[in-house]
C-alpha positions in Angstrom: -10.6 32.0 -35.3 -12.3 29.2 -33.4 -10.0 26.4 -32.4 -11.2 22.9 -31.4 -9.5 20.6 -28.9 -10.5 17.2 -27.7 -9.8 16.3 -24.1 -8.8 12.6 -24.1 -8.9 10.7 -20.9 -9.8 7.5 -19.1 -12.5 7.0 -16.5 -11.8 8.6 -13.1 -8.7 10.4 -14.3 -10.0 13.8 -13.2 -11.5 14.8 -16.5 -14.6 16.6 -15.2 -12.3 18.7 -13.0 -10.2 19.6 -16.1 -13.3 20.5 -18.1 -14.4 22.7 -15.2 -11.0 24.4 -15.1 -11.1 24.9 -18.9 -14.6 26.4 -18.7 -13.4 28.9 -16.1 -11.0 30.4 -18.6 -12.3 33.5 -20.5 -12.6 32.6 -24.2 -12.9 28.8 -23.6 -16.0 26.6 -23.8 -15.7 22.9 -23.4 -18.6 20.4 -23.3 -18.8 16.9 -21.7 -19.0 13.5 -23.2 -20.7 14.1 -26.6 -20.3 10.4 -27.4 -21.9 9.1 -24.2 -25.5 8.1 -25.1 -26.4 8.0 -21.4 -25.5 11.7 -21.1 -26.8 12.8 -24.5 -29.9 14.7 -23.8 -32.7 13.8 -26.3 -30.2 12.5 -28.8 -30.5 9.0 -30.2 -28.5 6.1 -28.8 -25.9 5.4 -31.4 -23.9 2.5 -30.0 -24.4 -0.2 -32.6 -25.8 2.3 -35.1 -24.0 3.5 -38.3 -20.9 5.5 -37.8 -22.3 8.7 -39.2 -24.9 8.9 -36.4 -22.2 9.4 -33.8 -20.2 11.7 -36.0 -23.3 13.9 -36.4 -23.6 14.0 -32.6 -20.1 15.4 -32.4 -20.9 18.1 -35.0 -24.1 19.1 -33.3 -22.5 19.1 -29.9 -19.9 21.6 -31.1 -22.2 23.7 -33.3 -23.0 27.2 -32.1 -20.0 27.5 -29.8 -18.3 30.8 -30.7 -15.6 30.7 -28.1 -12.0 31.2 -29.0 -11.1 27.7 -27.8 -13.8 25.0 -27.7 -13.9 21.3 -27.3 -15.3 18.3 -25.5 -14.4 15.3 -23.3 -13.6 12.0 -25.0 -13.0 9.0 -22.7 -10.9 6.4 -24.5 -13.3 3.7 -23.3 -16.0 5.2 -25.5 -13.8 4.9 -28.6 -13.1 1.3 -27.7 -16.8 0.6 -27.3 -17.6 2.3 -30.6 -14.6 0.5 -32.2 -13.6 3.8 -33.6 -10.2 4.9 -34.7 -9.3 8.5 -34.0 -9.7 9.2 -37.7 -13.5 9.2 -37.1 -13.2 12.0 -34.6 -10.9 14.0 -37.0 -13.5 13.6 -39.8 -16.3 14.9 -37.5 -14.7 17.9 -35.9 -11.2 18.5 -37.3 -9.5 19.2 -34.0 -6.5 21.6 -33.9 -5.0 19.4 -31.1 -5.6 17.0 -28.3 -5.4 17.5 -24.5 -4.4 14.2 -23.0 -5.2 13.7 -19.3 -3.7 10.8 -17.4 -3.5 9.8 -13.8 -0.1 8.5 -12.6 -1.6 6.7 -9.5 -3.6 3.8 -11.1 -4.4 2.4 -7.7 -6.2 5.6 -6.7 -7.9 5.8 -10.1 -9.1 2.2 -9.7 -10.4 3.0 -6.2 -12.2 6.1 -7.5 -13.9 4.0 -10.2 -15.1 1.6 -7.6 -16.3 4.4 -5.3 -18.2 6.0 -8.1 -19.9 2.8 -9.0 -21.0 2.3 -5.3 -22.2 5.8 -4.7 -23.3 6.9 -8.1 -21.3 10.2 -7.6 -19.1 11.2 -10.6 -18.4 14.8 -9.7 -19.0 17.2 -6.8 -19.5 20.9 -6.7 -17.7 22.9 -4.0 -21.0 23.5 -2.1 -22.0 19.9 -2.2 -21.3 17.4 0.6 -19.3 14.2 0.2 -21.6 11.3 -0.5 -20.9 8.8 2.3 -20.0 5.2 1.6 -22.8 2.9 2.7 -21.1 -0.2 1.5 -17.7 -1.3 0.4 -16.2 -3.6 -2.2 -13.6 -6.3 -2.0 -10.3 -5.6 -3.5 -9.2 -8.3 -6.0 -5.7 -8.3 -7.2 -6.6 -10.0 -10.5 -9.2 -7.4 -11.3 -6.8 -4.6 -10.5 -4.1 -6.1 -12.8 -6.6 -6.4 -15.7 -7.6 -2.7 -15.1 -4.0 -1.5 -15.3 -3.3 -3.4 -18.4 -6.4 -2.0 -20.1 -5.6 1.6 -19.1 -2.1 1.3 -20.5 -3.4 -0.3 -23.7 -5.9 2.5 -24.3 -3.2 5.2 -23.9 -0.7 3.3 -26.0 -3.3 3.1 -28.8 -4.0 6.9 -28.5 -0.2 7.6 -28.7 0.2 5.5 -31.8 -2.7 7.3 -33.6 -1.5 10.8 -32.7 2.2 10.4 -33.3 2.1 13.3 -35.8 -0.5 15.4 -34.0 -0.1 18.2 -31.5 -0.8 16.7 -28.1 -0.6 18.5 -24.7 -0.3 16.1 -21.8 -1.7 16.8 -18.4 -1.0 14.7 -15.3 -4.0 14.6 -12.9 -1.8 14.9 -9.8 -0.3 18.2 -11.1 -3.8 19.5 -11.9 -5.1 18.5 -8.5 -2.3 20.1 -6.6 -2.2 23.4 -8.5 -4.4 23.9 -11.5 -3.3 27.5 -12.0 0.3 26.3 -12.3 -0.6 23.7 -14.9 -2.4 26.4 -17.0 0.4 28.9 -16.5 2.9 26.2 -17.4 1.7 25.9 -20.9 -1.9 24.7 -21.2 -3.4 28.2 -21.5 -1.0 29.1 -24.2 -1.6 25.8 -26.0 -5.3 26.5 -26.4 -4.7 30.2 -27.3 -5.8 31.7 -24.0 -2.6 32.8 -22.3 -2.6 34.5 -18.9 -5.9 33.1 -17.9 -7.0 32.9 -14.2 -8.4 29.5 -13.4 -11.4 29.3 -11.1 -12.7 25.7 -10.8 -15.9 25.0 -9.0 -15.6 21.2 -8.6 -13.9 19.4 -5.7 -12.7 15.9 -5.2 -15.5 13.3 -4.7 -13.9 12.2 -1.5 -11.4 13.9 0.7 -10.4 10.8 2.7 -8.3 7.7 2.0 -9.2 6.5 -1.5 -8.7 2.9 -0.4 -11.3 3.1 2.3 -13.7 1.9 -0.4 -12.4 -1.6 0.0 -13.3 -4.0 2.8 -9.7 -5.3 2.6 -7.9 -2.0 2.3 -4.6 -3.5 3.6 -4.5 -5.9 0.6 -5.0 -2.9 -1.7 -2.2 -0.9 0.1 0.3 -3.7 -0.7 0.1 -2.6 -4.3 0.8 1.1 -3.6 4.6 0.7 -4.3 4.3 -1.8 -7.1 5.4 -0.5 -10.5 2.2 -1.8 -11.9 0.3 0.9 -9.9 2.2 3.8 -11.5 1.6 5.0 -15.1 3.1 7.6 -17.3 2.4 7.4 -21.0 5.5 7.2 -23.2 4.8 10.5 -24.9 3.9 12.4 -21.7 6.5 15.1 -21.1 6.4 18.8 -20.1 5.6 21.0 -23.1 
């Protein structure tokens, strides 16, 4: 029986790495952002179009996948921009469960988003070099505060809409440090592929200090120990 799982995340939370890990598991096939019109090859742009156009994109994106566990990546920002409740996703693909990825270190997540915007690099293969920073951005406390508020709001909304659903939470920091342990700890079993050996091909976009992206890195570092910079969704707990 084919089972479908939606990988829910926010931008720069390590979702491409998680998808890469999932796709290295025998019997699993996960696709990228099926609702991202910028990445949708030869499919119509559906932002601002009728709801059924986007739902059809989900159905087509999953069609033909015969893997034991299949799914796709769904950034919560895309649901926000579509003004979709999760019920629209359920109608389109009837998921058996959700894999919710979050990043505890919001300061590092914010810095990663800034770096990606400056370099245009969103993922890096193991054999690809790090894209050097040719310019930096100014860290603004007000912008960072707004960012943390929005990330928390997006996850809180997801939690409210999935209170009765099976959700497997993954913390990025655990996945980064030992992906095999995360899968052995329950994720493989959750998707019906127990005992899988995980062999990711992606690496971190940057191996250095994430705050080097800022011209005033010391100002950013003052936030490192602030509670606002740490995030753990209310429902996140070991499964």
